[in-house]
N, C-alpha and C positions, 0 to 999 in steps of 0.2 A: 554179688558186689560187682559194680562196674568200675574199672580203673580209669581215672582221669588224670592227665598230666598236662602241664604247660611246657614251655620251652625248658627242656631238661638242663639242669646244671651238669655240664659234661664232666666235671670233676668227680661226680658221684660214682662213676664207673671205676672200680678198683682194679684196673688193668694196667699193666706196665709196658704195653707195646709202644714203641716210638714211631713217629711218623715224620721223617725229616722233610716236611713240606717246604721249609725255607730253602733247603738245598736244591729243591726241584722246581722252584718257581720259574726259572728261566726256561725250563723245558715244557712248561704248560702251554696248551694251545691258545690261540687268540680267538676273539669274538669278531667276526668279519661282517656280520649283517644283523638286522633285527630278527631274522629267523633263528640265527644262532642263539641270540639272547633269549628268545621265547622258549626254545628247547631247553636251554640251561636252567631257566627259572622254573619250568615245570619239573625238571629232574630234581632241582633243589627242593621244591615243594613236596615231592614224593619222598625224597630221602629224609627230610625233616620228619615226616610222618613215620617212616620206618625206624629212624633213630629213637623216637619217643616210644614206639611200640616195643622194640627189642630191649631198650633200657628198662621199661616196665617189666618185661618178661624175666629180666635178670634180677631186678631189685625186689619184686613183689613176692617171689617164691624162693624157698631155701633149697639147697641140694637135696635134703631129705624129702621135701614135698615132691620134687621131680621124680626121685627114685620110687617113692610110694605110689606115684601115678603111673609107673611102669616104664619110665625112661631110664637109660643106662647111667651109671655113675659118670660124672663129668659133663652131662648134658647141659646143666645150667651154666657151667663155665663156658661152654661153646656158644650158648645164647649171648653171653657177655662178649665173646669174641666177635660175633655177628654185629652186636651193637657198636663195637669199636670200629668195625669196617664201615658201618653207616656213618659214624662220626667222621671218619677220614673222607668219605665221599662228600659229606656236607662241607667240610673244610676246603676240599680241593675245588669243588664247583664254586663255592663262595669266593675263593681266591681268583679263579679265572674271571668271574664277573667283576670283581673289584679291580683287577688289573686292567680291565677294559673300560673302567670308569662307570660301571653299572652298579646299582645298589641291589645286593642279593635280597630276595624275598625273605622276610623273617619267619620264624616258626609260628605255629598256631597253638591254640589250646585244643587238646584232643580228648576223646572219650572212647574207650575200647570195651566192647561187651564180652570180656572174658572174665572168668571167675576162678579158674584153676589152671594148672599147667597144660592139661589136655585142650581146653578151650582156647588157651593162648596160642598153642602151636597150630591148631586148625585155623584160627583167625589169621595167624601170621602167614600161613599158606595162601589164603585168599588175598591178603594185602600185597604179599611179595609177588604173586602171580600177576597182579595189576602192574606192579613196578616193572617186572620183566616184559610184559606186553607193551608198556609205554616206551621202553628202550628200543624194542624191535620196531614199533610203529613210528618212532621219531627218526630212525636211521635214514630214511629216504629224504628227510628234510635237511640233512647235513652233507649231502654229496658234494656241495661246493666248498666244503671245508674238510679236507681229508684228515688233517691232524685232529680236529675236534671229533670227527666220526670215529677215528681210531681210539681216542680217549674214552668216548662213551661206550664203544664196543668192548673195551677192557673191563668195564664195570658189569656188563650184562652177564658174562659167565660166572662171575663171583656171586651175583644175586641168585643165579640158577643153582649154584652149589649150596648156598644157604637153604634154598627151598627144598632141594633134594635131601639134605640132612634132616630138616624138620619133618618132612613127609615120612622118611624112613623111621624116625623116632616115634612117630605116632602109629606106625604099622601100615602106612600106605605105601604104594609103589613110589620109589624116588624118581622114576622116569615113566610116567603113565602113557605118554604118547611120543611118536617120532618127531613131532613138530610142536612148537609152542605157538600161542596166538598173539598176533600183533594187536595193539590197542591204540586208537588215535588219541591225540592230545586231549581233545574235548571229552572223550569217553573216560580216559584215565583220570582226568581232573574230577569228573562227576562221581566216579567210584570212590575217590578219596574223600569227597565232601561229607559222606555219611559218617565219618569218624571225627569230624571237626565241630567243635562247639563255637569257636569264634576265631577270627584272624585279624591281625592288625592291618593286613593288606591282602587283597584278593588278586588272583591272576585275571587278565583280560580274556577270559574264556566263557563260553555260554554255560549257564547253570540250567540244565535240562530238568523237566519234571521227573519226579521219582517213579521208578518202576521197581516194585518190591517182589522178591520171590517168597511166596507164601508156603508152598509145599512142592516137593519135599523141602522142609525147612533146612537152612544151613546147619550141618551136623557138627556144631562146635564141641559138643561133649561126647562125641563118638570116637571110639578107639578100637579098630581103625575106622576112619570115615567110610560110609557105604559107597559103593559104586552105583551110579544111576544108569541103568541100561536103556538102550533104544526102546522107544514106545512108552516109556514112563511119562505120564502127564505132568507137565510143569504148570503150576498155578501162579499167576501174577496178579498183583493189585496195583491200582493207579487211581489218580484223581482226574477225571476228564475235564474238570473246570480249570486245570492248570495248563492244558494244551496251548501251544502258541498259535494254533490255527483252529478254526471251527471244523468239527468233524460230525457228519451225520450219524446220529446214534444207531442207525440201522446199517451203516456201512461196515463191510467186513474189515477186521483188523488182523494183522499178521505179526508174528515174532520173527525178527531178523536175528538169527543166532550166529554170532561171529565166533569161529572156532577153527583152529589149526591153520596157522599163518594168517591169511586175511579172508578165508572162505566165509561167505555169508549164505546161510540156508534160510529161506523164507518159508514159514509154516503158518498156514491159516489157523486162526484160533477159534475156540468155542467159548461163547459167553457163559459165565457163571454168575451173572448179575452185574449191576452197575459198577464200573470200575474193577471188573474181575474177568480174566480170560484164562483159558487153558490151552496148551499146545504140547504135543508129544515130542520127546527127544528124538531127533532124526537118526537114522542109521549112520554109523561111522563116527559119530561125535564122541569126544573124550577129553580128558584133562580139564582145563579151565575154559569155560565158554562164557560169552557175554551176550545177554538177551536185550533186544531193543524193540519197543512197540512201534509199529508203523502201519500206514495205510497202503504201503507198496507191497505187492505180491511177489516181487522179484525184480531183477534187472539192475540192481544197485550194487556197487562195491562198497567196501567199508567206509571209504572217504565220502562217497555220495550219501550213504546212510547217515553219516555224521552231519554233513552240511545241510541237507534238506529233507531227509527221510525219517527222522526220529520224532515220534510223538512223546516218548518217555523212555527213560533208561540211562545207561544200561544197568542190568541186574547181573551180578556175577553168579554163575552156576558151576560148582565143582562137580564134574561128572565122574571123574576117576582120579 
C-alpha cells in the first residue's frame, strides 16, 4: 500500500502541545529581500512535505504495530511529537511570510512509498536528510539577514534530532558521519518532487530530469538499513531524451557525488545500456549523499554543478 495525503487537517493530530505563536509574532524576523522570501518559500515547501509525512506515520499505524515491528514503546507517540514540531515550523514560516505581505506557498498532494512502520522510518530518514541539507545549503543566502539566519538555524538542530531518533529506532547509527551534506535549493526542490502528485502552486525553481538509483535499491524495508561501503557499484537510470542539452551518445558521463558539507567527488561512469550507468562509491563517503549526472569530470563546486553542470538528478543515496 502507498500512503497518499493532501493538505492534512491539522486538527487530526491528537497532541495537546501549545504553541503561543501569537505572543511571539513581534519577535519574528522580517523578510528583507527577494532572496529571503525564496529561502522561506522553499523551507515552507519542504516543511509541508514533512508535516504530511510524519502525520501519516502517526495516523496510519498503531502503537502495537510499531512495537511489533521492533520499535520501543512510545515510538509512535514521538512520531506524533515530530509531526507537531513540523506543524509549528509551517505555522511560523507562514506567519513570517504573511507579516511581510507575501503569500505562503500552499501544501501539495503527496504520495509516500511506505507500507509499514519500518519503511516509513527509513523513508523519513531520506526525506529529513534532504530537509537538513536544504537548511545547511540555504544558510549562505541569508547572511544579509542575521535574524532570519538565526531563526532558520534554530530549526536545523531540531530536524537533526528528529532524524537521529528515527535512525536509532530502526537500528542505524544516529550519527553516521562527522559532517552533514549541504543541498542547494534546486537540488532540494527536485528531491522533494518525487513525493508530490500535484501542487496548486510550484516554486520558481528548475525541474531537472530524473536520475533514479536502481541498485542498491533504497532499503526501505531493511532493519537496520545496510551500510554501502566504498567500491560498491551504484547503478542509475535516466532518460537521455529529457536532457536540456544535446549530449554525444559516446561522450563519457560522470556522477558528481555531493557528500559531507559541499564536497563533490566526480566519478567516471560505466555504461550499462541506454539510459543506464554505474559508478563506484568513492572512499570516505558516508551518511546521505546526492548523486548528479554530468558531462563534467571535475572542477565544479556544488553551486556550479547545480547551475550548469547537471544533466539529471539528484538521486539520494543513503550510504550509512
